C-alpha positions as CSV (number, residue, x, y, z in Angstrom):
1,M,-212.1,6.7,108.1
2,T,-211.7,5.2,104.6
3,I,-211.9,1.5,103.8
4,T,-208.2,1.4,103.0
5,A,-207.1,3.0,106.3
6,R,-209.5,0.7,108.2
7,R,-207.9,-2.4,106.5
8,A,-204.4,-1.1,107.2
9,G,-205.3,-0.6,110.9
10,E,-206.8,-4.1,111.1
11,E,-203.7,-5.6,109.4
12,G,-201.4,-3.8,111.8
13,R,-203.1,-5.0,115.0
14,P,-201.5,-8.5,115.0
15,A,-198.1,-7.0,114.5
16,S,-198.7,-4.4,117.3
17,R,-199.9,-7.1,119.6
18,L,-196.9,-9.2,118.9
19,R,-194.6,-6.4,119.6
20,T,-196.4,-5.6,122.8
21,G,-196.2,-9.3,123.9
22,L,-192.5,-9.4,123.2
23,L,-192.0,-6.2,125.1
24,A,-193.9,-7.6,128.1
25,V,-191.9,-10.8,128.0
26,G,-188.7,-8.8,127.9
27,T,-189.8,-6.6,130.8
28,L,-190.7,-9.7,132.9
29,A,-187.3,-11.2,132.1
30,V,-185.7,-8.2,133.8
31,L,-188.1,-7.5,136.6
32,V,-188.7,-11.1,137.9
33,P,-185.0,-11.7,138.7
34,L,-184.7,-8.3,140.3
35,V,-187.7,-8.8,142.5
36,F,-186.4,-12.2,143.5
37,A,-183.0,-10.7,144.4
38,V,-184.7,-8.0,146.5
39,L,-186.9,-10.4,148.4
40,M,-184.1,-12.8,149.1
41,A,-181.8,-10.0,150.4
42,L,-184.4,-9.0,152.9
43,K,-185.0,-12.5,154.4
44,T,-183.6,-14.2,157.4
45,D,-181.4,-17.2,157.1
46,R,-184.3,-19.5,158.0
47,Q,-186.7,-17.8,155.5
48,A,-184.1,-18.0,152.7
49,A,-183.5,-21.7,153.3
50,S,-187.2,-22.7,153.3
51,G,-190.2,-21.8,151.2
52,S,-190.4,-20.1,147.9
53,G,-188.0,-17.4,146.9
54,F,-190.9,-15.1,146.1
55,D,-192.4,-15.3,149.5
56,L,-192.6,-11.9,151.2
57,P,-189.9,-11.5,154.0
58,S,-191.4,-11.3,157.4
59,P,-189.7,-9.7,159.4
60,L,-187.4,-7.7,157.2
61,E,-183.7,-8.5,157.8
62,L,-181.6,-5.5,156.9
63,G,-178.6,-7.0,158.7
64,N,-177.8,-9.0,155.5
65,F,-176.4,-5.8,153.9
66,R,-174.2,-5.1,156.9
67,T,-172.9,-8.7,156.9
68,A,-172.1,-8.5,153.2
69,W,-170.5,-5.1,153.7
70,E,-168.1,-6.6,156.3
71,L,-167.4,-9.9,154.6
72,T,-166.4,-8.4,151.2
73,D,-164.7,-5.3,152.7
74,F,-167.1,-3.4,150.5
75,P,-165.8,0.1,151.0
76,R,-162.3,-0.8,149.8
77,A,-163.6,-2.9,146.8
78,F,-166.0,-0.1,146.0
79,A,-163.2,2.5,146.0
80,V,-161.1,0.3,143.6
81,S,-164.0,-0.3,141.2
82,L,-164.9,3.4,141.3
83,L,-161.3,4.4,140.5
84,I,-161.1,2.1,137.6
85,S,-164.5,3.1,136.2
86,V,-163.9,6.9,136.6
87,V,-160.5,6.7,134.9
88,A,-161.8,4.4,132.1
89,V,-164.9,6.6,131.4
90,A,-162.9,9.8,131.4
91,G,-160.1,8.3,129.3
92,Q,-162.5,6.8,126.7
93,L,-164.5,10.1,126.4
94,I,-161.3,12.1,125.7
95,V,-159.2,9.7,123.7
96,S,-162.1,8.4,121.5
97,S,-163.7,11.7,120.8
98,L,-160.4,13.3,119.8
99,A,-159.5,10.3,117.5
100,A,-163.0,10.2,116.0
101,Y,-162.9,14.0,115.3
102,A,-159.5,13.7,113.5
103,I,-160.8,10.8,111.4
104,A,-164.2,12.4,110.6
105,R,-162.7,15.7,109.5
106,N,-159.9,14.1,107.5
107,W,-161.8,11.3,105.9
108,D,-160.5,12.2,102.4
109,R,-157.0,11.4,103.5
110,R,-156.0,7.7,103.1
111,L,-154.1,7.5,106.4
112,F,-157.1,8.5,108.5
113,R,-159.6,6.4,106.5
114,W,-157.5,3.3,106.8
115,S,-156.9,4.0,110.4
116,Y,-160.7,3.9,110.9
117,F,-161.0,0.5,109.3
118,Y,-158.0,-0.7,111.2
119,L,-159.6,0.2,114.5
120,L,-162.9,-1.3,113.5
121,A,-161.1,-4.6,112.7
122,A,-160.0,-4.7,116.4
123,M,-163.6,-5.2,117.4
124,F,-163.6,-8.7,116.0
125,I,-160.7,-9.8,118.3
126,P,-162.0,-11.1,121.6
127,F,-160.2,-10.3,124.8
128,P,-159.4,-14.0,125.7
129,V,-157.3,-14.2,122.5
130,V,-154.9,-11.4,123.7
131,A,-155.4,-12.0,127.4
132,L,-152.0,-13.7,128.1
133,P,-150.0,-11.2,126.1
134,Q,-151.7,-8.4,128.0
135,V,-150.9,-10.0,131.3
136,K,-147.3,-10.2,130.4
137,L,-147.1,-6.7,129.0
138,T,-148.8,-5.1,132.0
139,S,-146.5,-6.9,134.4
140,M,-143.4,-5.8,132.5
141,A,-144.7,-2.2,132.5
142,G,-145.6,-2.2,136.2
143,L,-149.3,-1.8,135.4
144,D,-150.5,-5.0,137.1
145,N,-152.7,-2.8,139.3
146,P,-156.1,-1.0,139.0
147,L,-154.6,1.7,136.9
148,G,-153.4,-0.9,134.3
149,V,-157.0,-2.3,134.2
150,A,-158.3,1.2,133.5
151,V,-155.8,1.8,130.7
152,L,-156.7,-1.5,129.1
153,H,-160.4,-0.5,129.2
154,I,-159.6,2.7,127.5
155,L,-157.7,0.9,124.7
156,F,-160.2,-1.9,124.2
157,G,-163.0,0.6,124.0
158,I,-161.5,2.8,121.3
159,S,-162.9,0.7,118.4
160,F,-166.5,0.7,119.4
161,N,-166.4,4.3,120.6
162,I,-164.9,5.7,117.4
163,L,-167.7,3.9,115.5
164,L,-170.3,5.8,117.5
165,Y,-168.5,9.1,117.6
166,T,-167.7,9.2,113.9
167,A,-171.3,8.5,112.9
168,F,-172.4,11.3,115.2
169,L,-169.8,13.8,114.0
170,R,-170.9,13.4,110.4
171,S,-174.3,14.7,111.5
172,I,-172.8,18.0,112.8
173,P,-172.7,20.7,110.0
174,Y,-169.2,21.6,109.1
175,E,-170.3,25.2,108.7
176,L,-170.3,25.6,112.5
177,E,-166.6,24.9,112.5
178,E,-166.0,27.3,109.7
179,S,-167.8,30.0,111.7
180,A,-165.6,29.3,114.7
181,R,-162.4,29.5,112.6
182,I,-163.5,32.8,111.1
183,D,-163.8,34.0,114.7
184,G,-160.2,33.1,115.3
185,C,-160.5,29.7,117.0
186,S,-157.8,27.1,116.5
187,T,-158.5,23.5,115.8
188,W,-158.0,22.7,119.5
189,Q,-160.3,25.5,120.6
190,T,-162.9,24.6,118.0
191,F,-163.0,21.0,119.3
192,W,-163.3,21.9,123.1
193,K,-165.5,25.0,122.8
194,L,-167.8,23.9,120.0
195,I,-167.6,20.2,119.0
196,F,-167.2,18.6,122.4
197,P,-170.3,20.3,124.0
198,L,-172.3,19.2,120.9
199,L,-171.2,15.6,121.6
200,A,-173.1,15.6,124.9
201,P,-175.6,12.9,123.9
202,M,-172.9,10.7,122.5
203,N,-170.7,11.3,125.5
204,A,-173.5,10.1,127.7
205,T,-173.9,7.0,125.5
206,V,-170.2,6.2,125.5
207,G,-169.9,7.0,129.1
208,I,-172.6,4.7,130.3
209,F,-171.3,1.8,128.1
210,A,-167.8,2.4,129.4
211,F,-169.0,2.5,133.0
212,L,-171.0,-0.7,132.7
213,M,-168.1,-2.5,131.0
214,S,-165.5,-1.4,133.6
215,W,-167.7,-1.7,136.7
216,N,-169.0,-5.2,135.9
217,D,-165.8,-6.6,134.4
218,F,-164.5,-9.7,136.1
219,M,-162.0,-11.3,133.7
220,M,-159.6,-8.4,133.2
221,P,-159.1,-7.4,136.9
222,S,-158.8,-11.0,138.0
223,M,-156.0,-11.6,135.5
224,I,-154.2,-8.2,135.6
225,I,-154.3,-7.1,139.3
226,G,-151.7,-9.0,141.2
227,D,-152.5,-7.7,144.7
228,P,-155.6,-9.5,146.1
229,S,-156.3,-6.6,148.4
230,M,-156.8,-4.3,145.4
231,Q,-159.4,-6.3,143.6
232,T,-162.7,-5.0,142.3
233,I,-166.2,-5.8,143.6
234,P,-167.0,-8.6,141.0
235,V,-163.7,-10.4,141.9
236,V,-164.2,-10.0,145.6
237,Q,-167.7,-11.4,145.4
238,K,-166.3,-14.4,143.6
239,I,-163.6,-14.9,146.2
240,F,-166.1,-14.8,149.0
241,Q,-168.6,-16.9,147.1
242,L,-167.9,-19.9,149.3
243,K,-168.9,-17.9,152.4
244,F,-172.2,-17.1,150.6
245,S,-172.8,-20.7,149.5
246,S,-175.3,-21.4,152.4
247,N,-176.4,-17.8,153.0
248,Y,-178.3,-16.9,149.9
249,N,-179.8,-13.8,151.6
250,V,-176.3,-12.4,152.2
251,A,-175.2,-13.2,148.7
252,F,-178.1,-11.4,147.1
253,A,-177.6,-8.4,149.5
254,S,-174.0,-8.2,148.2
255,Y,-175.2,-8.4,144.6
256,L,-177.7,-5.6,145.1
257,M,-175.1,-3.3,146.6
258,A,-172.8,-4.0,143.6
259,M,-175.6,-3.4,141.1
260,A,-176.9,-0.1,142.7
261,P,-174.3,2.2,141.1
262,T,-175.0,0.9,137.6
263,L,-178.7,1.4,138.0
264,L,-178.2,5.0,139.3
265,A,-175.8,5.8,136.5
266,Y,-178.2,4.5,133.8
267,L,-181.2,6.3,135.4
268,F,-179.2,9.5,135.4
269,A,-178.0,9.3,131.8
270,Q,-180.6,7.2,130.0
271,R,-182.3,10.1,128.1
272,W,-178.9,11.2,126.7
273,V,-178.1,7.6,125.9
274,M,-181.2,7.2,123.8
275,S,-180.7,10.5,122.1
276,G,-177.1,9.7,121.3
277,V,-178.0,6.3,119.8
278,T,-180.8,7.7,117.5
279,R,-178.9,10.8,116.4
280,G,-175.7,8.8,115.8
281,A,-177.6,6.4,113.5
282,I,-178.9,9.2,111.2
283,K,-176.5,11.2,109.1
Protein backbone atom coordinates (compact mmCIF):
# COMPACT_ATOMS: atom_id res chain seq x y z
CA MET A 1 0.00 0.00 0.00
CA THR A 2 1.39 3.39 -0.98
CA ILE A 3 1.69 6.34 1.40
CA THR A 4 -1.01 8.24 -0.51
CA ALA A 5 -3.50 5.37 -0.28
CA ARG A 6 -2.71 4.91 3.41
CA ARG A 7 -3.33 8.59 4.11
CA ALA A 8 -6.57 8.50 2.15
CA GLY A 9 -7.74 5.51 4.19
CA GLU A 10 -6.87 7.20 7.46
CA GLU A 11 -8.68 10.37 6.42
CA GLY A 12 -11.75 8.39 5.40
CA ARG A 13 -12.08 6.55 8.71
CA PRO A 14 -13.65 9.44 10.68
CA ALA A 15 -16.26 9.97 7.96
CA SER A 16 -16.96 6.24 7.83
CA ARG A 17 -17.35 6.07 11.58
CA LEU A 18 -19.68 9.07 11.50
CA ARG A 19 -21.86 7.43 8.87
CA THR A 20 -21.91 4.19 10.84
CA GLY A 21 -22.89 6.07 14.00
CA LEU A 22 -25.69 7.91 12.23
CA LEU A 23 -26.93 4.63 10.74
CA ALA A 24 -26.91 3.01 14.19
CA VAL A 25 -28.87 5.93 15.67
CA GLY A 26 -31.41 5.74 12.85
CA THR A 27 -31.76 1.98 13.31
CA LEU A 28 -32.35 2.36 17.04
CA ALA A 29 -34.90 5.12 16.39
CA VAL A 30 -36.95 2.58 14.42
CA LEU A 31 -36.34 -0.59 16.44
CA VAL A 32 -36.80 0.81 19.96
CA PRO A 33 -40.41 1.99 19.45
CA LEU A 34 -41.21 -1.26 17.62
CA VAL A 35 -39.83 -3.39 20.46
CA PHE A 36 -41.71 -1.25 22.96
CA ALA A 37 -44.98 -1.75 21.05
CA VAL A 38 -44.52 -5.52 20.84
CA LEU A 39 -43.73 -5.84 24.56
CA MET A 40 -46.70 -3.70 25.57
CA ALA A 41 -49.08 -5.61 23.31
CA LEU A 42 -48.15 -8.88 25.04
CA LYS A 43 -48.65 -7.66 28.62
CA THR A 44 -51.62 -8.01 30.94
CA ASP A 45 -53.52 -4.96 32.15
CA ARG A 46 -51.67 -5.04 35.46
CA GLN A 47 -48.25 -5.35 33.81
CA ALA A 48 -48.99 -2.51 31.40
CA ALA A 49 -50.06 -0.17 34.20
CA SER A 50 -47.01 -0.80 36.36
CA GLY A 51 -43.30 -1.10 35.76
CA SER A 52 -41.23 -0.12 32.78
CA GLY A 53 -42.55 -0.46 29.26
CA PHE A 54 -39.50 -2.51 28.32
CA ASP A 55 -40.05 -5.17 31.00
CA LEU A 56 -40.55 -8.61 29.48
CA PRO A 57 -44.19 -9.75 29.67
CA SER A 58 -44.77 -12.70 31.97
CA PRO A 59 -47.08 -14.41 31.25
CA LEU A 60 -47.77 -13.56 27.61
CA GLU A 61 -51.24 -12.11 27.09
CA LEU A 62 -52.35 -12.87 23.53
CA GLY A 63 -55.93 -11.99 24.36
CA ASN A 64 -55.14 -8.31 23.76
CA PHE A 65 -55.23 -8.94 20.03
CA ARG A 66 -58.64 -10.57 20.28
CA THR A 67 -59.95 -7.66 22.36
CA ALA A 68 -58.64 -5.11 19.86
CA TRP A 69 -60.06 -7.20 17.02
CA GLU A 70 -63.55 -7.05 18.55
CA LEU A 71 -63.51 -3.43 19.74
CA THR A 72 -62.49 -1.98 16.38
CA ASP A 73 -64.47 -4.48 14.27
CA PHE A 74 -61.13 -5.12 12.64
CA PRO A 75 -62.30 -7.39 9.76
CA ARG A 76 -64.66 -4.72 8.40
CA ALA A 77 -62.18 -1.86 8.81
CA PHE A 78 -59.45 -4.04 7.30
CA ALA A 79 -61.62 -4.82 4.27
CA VAL A 80 -62.37 -1.13 3.71
CA SER A 81 -58.70 -0.15 4.01
CA LEU A 82 -57.67 -3.00 1.72
CA LEU A 83 -60.24 -1.98 -0.90
CA ILE A 84 -59.04 1.62 -0.91
CA SER A 85 -55.38 0.57 -1.05
CA VAL A 86 -55.84 -1.95 -3.87
CA VAL A 87 -57.83 0.48 -6.03
CA ALA A 88 -55.40 3.32 -5.28
CA VAL A 89 -52.31 1.23 -6.09
CA ALA A 90 -53.74 -0.24 -9.30
CA GLY A 91 -55.06 3.13 -10.44
CA GLN A 92 -51.80 4.94 -9.79
CA LEU A 93 -49.75 2.29 -11.57
CA ILE A 94 -51.91 2.39 -14.68
CA VAL A 95 -52.76 6.09 -14.91
CA SER A 96 -49.34 7.42 -13.93
CA SER A 97 -47.35 5.05 -16.14
CA LEU A 98 -49.49 5.84 -19.18
CA ALA A 99 -49.27 9.59 -18.60
CA ALA A 100 -45.52 9.47 -18.01
CA TYR A 101 -45.00 7.37 -21.15
CA ALA A 102 -46.91 9.88 -23.24
CA ILE A 103 -44.90 12.77 -21.78
CA ALA A 104 -41.50 11.08 -22.05
CA ARG A 105 -41.98 10.02 -25.68
CA ASN A 106 -43.44 13.40 -26.74
CA TRP A 107 -41.08 15.66 -24.84
CA ASP A 108 -40.31 17.73 -27.94
CA ARG A 109 -43.96 18.83 -28.11
CA ARG A 110 -44.80 21.89 -26.06
CA LEU A 111 -48.18 20.60 -24.84
CA PHE A 112 -46.68 17.50 -23.22
CA ARG A 113 -43.67 19.36 -21.85
CA TRP A 114 -45.79 22.01 -20.18
CA SER A 115 -48.20 19.36 -18.95
CA TYR A 116 -45.28 17.79 -17.11
CA PHE A 117 -44.39 21.08 -15.42
CA TYR A 118 -48.05 21.70 -14.61
CA LEU A 119 -48.36 18.34 -12.89
CA LEU A 120 -45.12 18.87 -10.96
CA ALA A 121 -46.42 22.23 -9.71
CA ALA A 122 -49.31 20.38 -8.05
CA MET A 123 -46.80 18.72 -5.70
CA PHE A 124 -46.40 22.06 -3.91
CA ILE A 125 -50.12 22.30 -3.06
CA PRO A 126 -50.80 20.59 0.30
CA PHE A 127 -53.99 18.63 0.75
CA PRO A 128 -55.40 20.84 3.58
CA VAL A 129 -55.53 23.75 1.12
CA VAL A 130 -57.93 21.88 -1.18
CA ALA A 131 -59.59 19.75 1.50
CA LEU A 132 -62.88 21.62 1.76
CA PRO A 133 -63.42 21.87 -2.02
CA GLN A 134 -62.69 18.15 -2.33
CA VAL A 135 -65.24 17.34 0.37
CA LYS A 136 -67.86 19.39 -1.46
CA LEU A 137 -67.06 17.94 -4.89
CA THR A 138 -67.03 14.31 -3.72
CA SER A 139 -70.35 14.83 -1.97
CA MET A 140 -71.93 16.35 -5.08
CA ALA A 141 -70.59 13.48 -7.23
CA GLY A 142 -71.78 10.79 -4.81
CA LEU A 143 -68.21 9.77 -4.01
CA ASP A 144 -68.32 10.37 -0.25
CA ASN A 145 -67.37 6.73 0.25
CA PRO A 146 -64.25 4.51 0.13
CA LEU A 147 -64.26 4.57 -3.68
CA GLY A 148 -64.06 8.36 -3.64
CA VAL A 149 -61.08 8.21 -1.28
CA ALA A 150 -59.32 5.79 -3.63
CA VAL A 151 -59.98 8.06 -6.62
CA LEU A 152 -58.54 11.04 -4.74
CA HIS A 153 -55.43 9.05 -3.87
CA ILE A 154 -54.96 8.26 -7.56
CA LEU A 155 -55.30 11.91 -8.53
CA PHE A 156 -53.10 13.29 -5.77
CA GLY A 157 -50.40 10.72 -6.52
CA ILE A 158 -50.07 11.51 -10.23
CA SER A 159 -47.56 14.36 -9.80
CA PHE A 160 -44.98 12.46 -7.77
CA ASN A 161 -45.45 9.25 -9.74
CA ILE A 162 -44.95 10.95 -13.10
CA LEU A 163 -41.72 12.46 -11.77
CA LEU A 164 -40.44 8.95 -10.99
CA TYR A 165 -41.76 7.26 -14.13
CA THR A 166 -40.50 9.93 -16.50
CA ALA A 167 -36.95 9.74 -15.13
CA PHE A 168 -37.04 5.95 -15.43
CA LEU A 169 -38.47 5.94 -18.97
CA ARG A 170 -35.63 8.16 -20.18
CA SER A 171 -33.20 5.39 -19.21
CA ILE A 172 -34.96 2.87 -21.50
CA PRO A 173 -33.41 2.87 -25.00
CA TYR A 174 -35.82 4.06 -27.65
CA GLU A 175 -34.37 1.48 -30.04
CA LEU A 176 -36.34 -1.21 -28.20
CA GLU A 177 -39.59 0.48 -29.16
CA GLU A 178 -38.45 0.90 -32.73
CA SER A 179 -37.79 -2.84 -32.90
CA ALA A 180 -41.28 -3.54 -31.59
CA ARG A 181 -42.84 -1.22 -34.14
CA ILE A 182 -40.89 -2.89 -36.94
CA ASP A 183 -42.44 -6.17 -35.79
CA GLY A 184 -45.87 -4.61 -36.23
CA CYS A 185 -46.75 -3.55 -32.68
CA SER A 186 -48.99 -0.54 -32.21
CA THR A 187 -48.30 2.13 -29.58
CA TRP A 188 -50.72 0.41 -27.19
CA GLN A 189 -49.13 -3.00 -27.74
CA THR A 190 -45.63 -1.56 -27.42
CA PHE A 191 -46.46 -0.09 -24.04
CA TRP A 192 -48.17 -3.13 -22.51
CA LYS A 193 -45.96 -5.84 -24.00
CA LEU A 194 -42.59 -4.09 -23.86
CA ILE A 195 -42.48 -0.92 -21.76
CA PHE A 196 -44.74 -1.86 -18.85
CA PRO A 197 -42.81 -5.07 -18.03
CA LEU A 198 -39.57 -3.06 -18.11
CA LEU A 199 -41.11 -0.68 -15.57
CA ALA A 200 -41.30 -3.46 -12.94
CA PRO A 201 -38.75 -1.87 -10.54
CA MET A 202 -40.46 1.51 -10.76
CA ASN A 203 -43.88 -0.11 -10.49
CA ALA A 204 -42.76 -1.64 -7.21
CA THR A 205 -41.51 1.73 -6.00
CA VAL A 206 -44.70 3.56 -6.93
CA GLY A 207 -46.83 0.70 -5.64
CA ILE A 208 -45.27 0.61 -2.18
CA PHE A 209 -45.47 4.38 -1.82
CA ALA A 210 -49.09 4.36 -2.95
CA PHE A 211 -49.93 1.53 -0.57
CA LEU A 212 -48.31 3.25 2.41
CA MET A 213 -50.02 6.57 1.67
CA SER A 214 -53.48 5.05 1.24
CA TRP A 215 -53.23 2.49 4.07
CA ASN A 216 -51.93 4.95 6.69
CA ASP A 217 -54.01 7.93 5.59
CA PHE A 218 -56.21 9.40 8.31
CA MET A 219 -57.19 12.86 7.11
CA MET A 220 -58.77 12.04 3.76
CA PRO A 221 -61.05 9.15 4.85
CA SER A 222 -62.15 11.03 7.97
CA MET A 223 -63.21 14.00 5.85
CA ILE A 224 -64.57 12.27 2.74
CA ILE A 225 -66.36 9.12 3.99
CA GLY A 226 -69.75 10.03 5.41
CA ASP A 227 -70.75 6.60 6.73
CA PRO A 228 -68.99 5.82 10.04
CA SER A 229 -69.42 2.09 9.44
CA MET A 230 -67.27 2.35 6.29
CA GLN A 231 -64.24 3.97 7.88
CA THR A 232 -60.66 2.77 7.53
CA ILE A 233 -58.42 1.31 10.23
CA PRO A 234 -56.64 4.60 11.20
CA VAL A 235 -59.96 6.39 11.63
CA VAL A 236 -61.52 3.50 13.55
CA GLN A 237 -58.53 3.42 15.89
CA LYS A 238 -58.98 7.12 16.52
CA ILE A 239 -62.70 6.66 17.21
CA PHE A 240 -62.03 3.92 19.75
CA GLN A 241 -59.05 5.71 21.28
CA LEU A 242 -61.07 6.58 24.37
CA LYS A 243 -61.65 2.88 24.98
CA PHE A 244 -57.91 2.32 24.73
CA SER A 245 -57.05 5.24 27.03
CA SER A 246 -56.51 3.03 30.09
CA ASN A 247 -55.66 -0.20 28.26
CA TYR A 248 -52.33 0.55 26.63
CA ASN A 249 -51.73 -3.11 25.93
CA VAL A 250 -54.92 -3.35 23.85
CA ALA A 251 -54.04 -0.11 22.07
CA PHE A 252 -50.59 -1.35 21.05
CA ALA A 253 -52.06 -4.68 19.95
CA SER A 254 -54.39 -2.76 17.64
CA TYR A 255 -51.52 -0.68 16.29
CA LEU A 256 -49.46 -3.78 15.52
CA MET A 257 -52.34 -5.40 13.64
CA ALA A 258 -52.76 -2.25 11.55
CA MET A 259 -49.01 -2.01 10.90
CA ALA A 260 -48.49 -5.64 9.87
CA PRO A 261 -49.72 -5.32 6.24
CA THR A 262 -47.38 -2.39 5.54
CA LEU A 263 -44.39 -4.30 6.87
CA LEU A 264 -45.27 -7.35 4.80
CA ALA A 265 -45.75 -5.24 1.68
CA TYR A 266 -42.39 -3.54 2.13
CA LEU A 267 -40.52 -6.77 2.88
CA PHE A 268 -42.01 -8.29 -0.27
CA ALA A 269 -41.18 -5.37 -2.58
CA GLN A 270 -38.14 -3.71 -0.97
CA ARG A 271 -35.57 -5.04 -3.45
CA TRP A 272 -37.57 -3.68 -6.39
CA VAL A 273 -38.12 -0.40 -4.54
CA MET A 274 -34.38 0.19 -4.13
CA SER A 275 -33.72 -0.85 -7.72
CA GLY A 276 -36.37 1.54 -9.00
CA VAL A 277 -35.07 4.48 -6.98
CA THR A 278 -31.45 4.03 -8.11
CA ARG A 279 -32.22 3.34 -11.78
CA GLY A 280 -34.73 6.18 -11.94
CA ALA A 281 -32.11 8.61 -10.69
CA ILE A 282 -29.64 7.73 -13.45
CA LYS A 283 -30.34 8.55 -17.06
